[in-house]
N, C-alpha and C positions, 0 to 999 in steps of 0.2 A: 504493499500500499504506499502511496506516495501523498504527501500532503503539502499544499502551499499555505504557508503561514503569512498572511497579509499583516505586518506589524503595524499598519496604520488603523487597523479595524479592531486591535485587541482590546477587549473591555468596553466595547460599545454598549451604551443602554438603549434599548430598543423602544421605539415609539410608534404606534400605529393610529389610524383614524379612530376616534372614540365612538363606542357602541352605545347608542341612546339606552337608557334604562340600567345600564350596568353600573353598579354601586362601588365595587371593590377595586383595589389598585394592585397591578402588577408591575414589578420592577424586574426586568430580565436582562442580564448580561452575558456576552458571549466570548469565548476565547478558543483559539485554535483554527482549523481550517475553515474552508468555504462549507463543508458539510455541516459543521456545528451551528453556523450562521443560518444555513437553511433550516436545521432542525428546530432553531429558536422561532422561525416564522410558523413552523407546524404547531409548536407548543402554544404560542400566542393566539392561533387560530382555536385551538381546543379550549383554551381559558377565556377567550371571548365568549364562548358559548356557555361558560359557567358563571357569567356574570362580572368577569375581570375586564377593565380597560388598563392599557399600558400606562404607566408614568416614568417620568425620568428624574423625579425627586424621590430619592431613597427613603428619606424619613416619613413619607406619607404612604408607603406601600404597605399593603396587608400581607402580601406574598412577595418574597424575594427570591428569584431562581438564577443560578449561575450554570450557564452551560460550559462544561470544562473539556479540557484536552489532556492527553497523557503522553503525548508524542515526545515532549521534551521536558526535562526537570524544571527549567525556567517558567514553563507555563504552569506546572503544579505549584510552584512557590508563590507565583503571582496570584493564583486563586486562593491559596491559603491566606494570604494577606488580606484579600478581599473579604473572606468569610470572617476574619477578625474584625474588619470594619463594620459588616453587616451586624455582627453580634454587639458590638459597642453602641451601634445605633438602636438595636432592639432593646438593650438594657437601659440605656439613658433617655430613649425618647418615645419608643413604641413597643412596649412589652408584648403587645398582641401580634406583632408581626411573625410571620412563619418564613423560615429559611430552608430552601432546598438546593441540592446539588444534583444537576442533570449530566448525562453524556458519559465520556470514557472515563473520567476520573471516578464517577459513581459507580461504574461496573468495576474498575480495578480495585477500589478501596472499600466498597461494599459497607460492611458493619463498622468499619474503623472510625468513620465520621460519627456514626450514631451512638455507638455503645462505649468506645474507648475515649474519644475526644469530645464527645457530647456538643458538637458545634453547629449540628443542623437538626431540623425536624423530620426532613424526608430526603431519600436518596432514590433517584430514578434513572434507570439505565436507558441506553438509546433505542431500545424496542418496547419501552413501557410507557411512553408518553400519554397514550389513550387511557391508561390507568390512574393519571393524575387526579381526577375527581375523587376516585375511591380513596386514594392515598391521603388526599386533604381531609376526607371525611374521618380517617383514622386519627389523624393528628388533631382534628377538632374535638375528638373524644378522649384526647390526653395521651394518645400512644404514638410512639415513633412509627414512621413508615417506611418500608423500603420494597422495591421491586426492580431487580436488575436482571431479570430472566431473559435470556437472549432467544429470539423467535427464529423459527424456520420460514415463516410466511409474511411477517410484517414488512410492508414497504411504505406505509401512510399514503397509498395511491388514492384512497377515498376522501383525503382531507385537502382542501383546497387552502393552500398556505396563505397567510396574511403577510403581504409584503412589508418588510420592516425597514425604516429609515431608507427607503428606496429614492433613486432619482427619477423614477417612473420610465426609465428607458431601458435599463438592463435588470436582468432577474436570473436566479438559479432554478432550475428544474431537476429535481432528484429523480434518477433513473434505476440505481441500484443501491443496495445497502449490504454491508459486510464485505468480508475479503478472504479468499480461499489461499492466498499467497502467504506462506509461513516465512517471511523475511525475518532473520533471526534478531534484527535490531527494533522490530516493530512490535507494538502492543495491540494494533488495531484488531487482529483476528480475535484476540481474547476480549476485547471491549465491545466489539461490534458483531461478533459472530460470523456465520457462514454467508456466503455470497448468495443473494436472491435478487431477481430483477422484477421491475414493476411492469404491470399490464401496459403494452403501447398503446392501447385505447385510452387510458387514462392520462398518459403522457401527452398525447396529441391533443386531448381535450384541454389540458392545461396550457399547452402552446397556444392553441388557438384562443382560448380566453385571455391570456397575456396580450396577444395582438390586438384583439378587440378593445383592450383597455389601454392600448397606446404604447406598449413596449416593443422595442425594435431590436432587441439584442439578448438572447438567452445562452446560459451555458448548461449543457447537460452534464450533470454531476453525479459522481460515483466515487468510492474508494478505488475502483478499478474499471473505467467505462468500457474498455475493450472486452471485458468479460460479459458484458450484457448478453443475456440469453432468455428469452421468454418462450416458454412451452406450454403454458397454461397455469404456470404457479409452481412454487417449489424451489428447492435449492438447485443450484448449477450442478453439484456434483451427482445429483440423482438423475441428470439428463438421460444417461445411458439406460435407465429404466423406463424411459417414457415410451409411449406407444408409437407405432409407425406413423400414425396420422399426427400425433403431436410433434415428432421429428419433422415431418413433412411440412408442417405449418408453423415451424419455429420461426422467431425473429432474433437475428444477430444484431450486433452494433452497427455494422455496415447497413443492414436493412433499416435499423431505427433511424439513422442519419439520414437516409434517403427519404423516409416517410416524413420526417420533420421539414426537410428542405422543400419537399413537394407541397407540404400542407400550407407553408406560408413563404412564398418565394422572395419575398422582400425583407424577410426577417433574417438577421444575421444568426448563425448557429454556431456556437463553440462547444468545446468539450473538455472536461478535466476529471480525472487524471488518467494518463495512459501508462501502461506497463510495457516495456519493450519486448517481453516474452509473449504478450497477447496482442500487440498491435499488428494487425494483418495488412497485406497491401490492398485487399478490397476496400479497406476504410480509406486509405490514401487515394485510391482511385474514385470512390465516391466524393471525396473532397474536391478533386480536379474537376469533376463532372458538374458540381453545382456551384454557381458563383456565390450563393448566400452562405455556404459553408466556409467559415474563416480559416485563413491560411496560417494557421498556428498549432503547433502540437507540443505540449508539454510532455517530454519523454525523460523522466528521471533516470539516471544510471547508476549513481551512488558512488561508484568507484570505477577507475580505469583498470584496475589489477584483476586478472582472471582469478588469482589466488583468493583476493579478498572477496570478489564476487561469490565464490564458492562458499567462503566462510559466511557471507551474508544470506546464503541459501537464494541467491537471485538466479533464475533459471535461464539466463542467457549469458553468452560470453562476450568479451570485448569485441572480438572479430565479428560475431552476429550483430552485435549493436552498430557496429562501424557500416556493415552491409545494409543494415536497415535504413541507417542516415543516408547512404549512398542512393538507395532506392527512393526514398522521400525526396531528396534533391532532383532526381531524374523525372519523377512524375509531377512533382510540385516545386518548380525552381525557386519561386519566391516565398516558399513557406518558411516562416520563422520557427525556430527550435529553442526550447528552453529546458533547463536541467535541474535537478536535485542533486547534491553532492554531499558526502560525508567525509570530513578529515579526522583522521586518528581513530578509525574502527580498530578493535582489539587485534593485535599482532601485526599491524600495518607498519612496514618497514619504509625506509626512504625510497628503495627501489619501487616499491608498490605505489607510494605516493607520486614518484615520478611517471608512473604508468597512467595515473589520473591527469597529470599535467599535459602529457603528450595527446591523451585522448581529447582534452579541452582544445588543444592547439589543432587537432585534426578536424573537429566539429566547427570550432568557433561560434559557440552559441550566441543566440540574440540576448538573452539574459538568464539569470539562474538564481536558485535558492541554495545557499551553502551553509552548512552547519558543522560544528565540531561534535564529535560523538559524545553523548551522554547516556549512561548506563540506565534503561528502564527496567525496574523490578517486574518480574513476570515474563519479560521476553526470552526467547531462547538463548540470546547472547548474554542477557543478565543472569540466566541460570547456570550456563555452562562455560562462559568465557571470562577471563580475567582482564578488566579494563587496564591495559598495561602500557598503553602509550602516555607518556608524561604530559601533564597539562601544558607546559610551555611549548612542547613540540606541537601539540594539537592546535594551540593558538597560533603558532608560526605557519603551520601548514594551511590553516584555514585562511590566514591573511593573504598567503601566496596566491590561492586560488580566487579569493575575492578580487585581488588586484589584477590577476590574469583575465578574469571575467569582465572586469570594467574595461580593460583594453579591447576585449573581443566586442562588446556591446557597442563601443564607440566605433569601432571599425564597421560593425554591421548597420549602425544607424546612419553613418555617413553615406553608406551606398543608396540612400533615399534622397540626398541632396539634389535639387534641380529636377526632382520628379514630382508628379502630381498624384496624390493619394486621396482616397474617400475616407473621410473621418465622420463618425457619428458622435455628435455632440452630447456628452454626458453631464457635464457641470461646469461651473465656473473654475477657471485656473486658480491654483493655490496661491500663485504668486503675484497675480493681477487681476482685479476686477473688471478690466477692460478687455480681458482675453476669455475665450472659451478653451475648454479642453475635452478631448475626446480619444477614442482609439481608432487605428486602422484595422483592417482585417487581419493584419499580422500581430495584432495586440500591442502596438507600439503607440505610447502616448503621444499626442500631437496638440500643440497649443497654436492659437492664431486669434487676430483681433476680431472682436465680437460682431461689428457691423450690424446688420439687420436680422441675423440668424438667431435661432433659439434652440434650447434643449431638445433633442429628439430629431434635429435635422441632419439628413446625410448631406455633406458639403464635400465638394473637391478643393483640395488645399495644395497649393504649389509650396514645396519644401525649399526655403532659403537658407536655413541654418539648422544646427542641432547641438544638443548636448550628448553625452554617452548614453542617456536613456530616452531623451525627448526630442521629437521633431519640432521645428519652429517654422511657421509659414504664413502665407496669405490665402484667404479664400478666393476662389475664382468662379464660384457658383454652385448651385445645387447639384447633386449627383443624380443620375437616372433613377436611383432608388427611392428618391424623395417623393 
């Protein structure tokens, strides 16, 4: 499982349109990957039907929920500090406040929060959000409440997520839950369970509804989207037990991409995250076939060393990954490619690390997400491997690949100078209220003067300058998508 952690979004408190008649207040914060933020939208929808409106004022909340991440130690420590804050507010200002932990930390730590540390009232795992009303009833009767049972069926396909803190332009659409890949560094298979896919009909209904409400850009979301496989319900691992009819009418990820692209030809379709072992060339060919499927693939590799890849239980080699990159470049020459990389995995030698460097030099990624290894309790590496790379070596190696990625990002971004790109306006630029900010099909941020354009417009922009990560230009008119 790969996770993109958007540092700018960590700890956002979420607000949605107030539902008339709802008297109680819900304060919900999210940490971690896009899947967690998407899950918070599902929780907000469930709780809106239970009489809760969201608030961004912690002190007035009847219920405080934090949606948590276990992928890195830093995320867990941040959540623990937030729980201390919630409890201080509860003690000093609002003793009736209920505090709950959702998501991956809830699944991993289970009763520790309730029984040992006594810092929360309820603990709810990623597959148990529909049980929130029952769990709150337990809390109201003076009992601690916990449900961290992992489901073989739950996809939340029947819940229409409430869009939280949205720009009204881009949205996540969850298509799978869980992960079958047992990467040794990753806790997700233990916190989110086995892989199962959502009914394509419910996905298309959500996509159509988003279009009708003015959304122009969606990201199909899953722990491993390439593993999407619908054959009537059930776990992916049980597909071999499906009937001949189920197999003949099954829908894989390439099929789903095509269905979405055809359903809304002017809506941009993105997806995240891919796994090199599962990304098939029919997906890349489908991307090339449809103009509205964006030219960007997030393709985490984690290491350039075959020995370390084997230790990580990554089911691809360096050579297979490079061949996949070559094929993507041939089929989609302008496709941007981004990465996840771990520095200092147990037993990583300097030669192993130089293999990572040389792989980065070969690919020259557009951008990337790089981390130094932190041992996660419960993972196979945490159980079976000694975290034996010195902290100062981890930090140095991480800085080396961050610096290298910055050079490559700058090189890739400069390729767009003096070209015209299509930009979907998403928001005002952070640095100037006289400029718009949006993304190209390749997921590169572009800023340009506002003129008479507005959020949600597709605009052709002539690129005149750039930084290592951002295109700077002048609008030259609406694109044909507008």
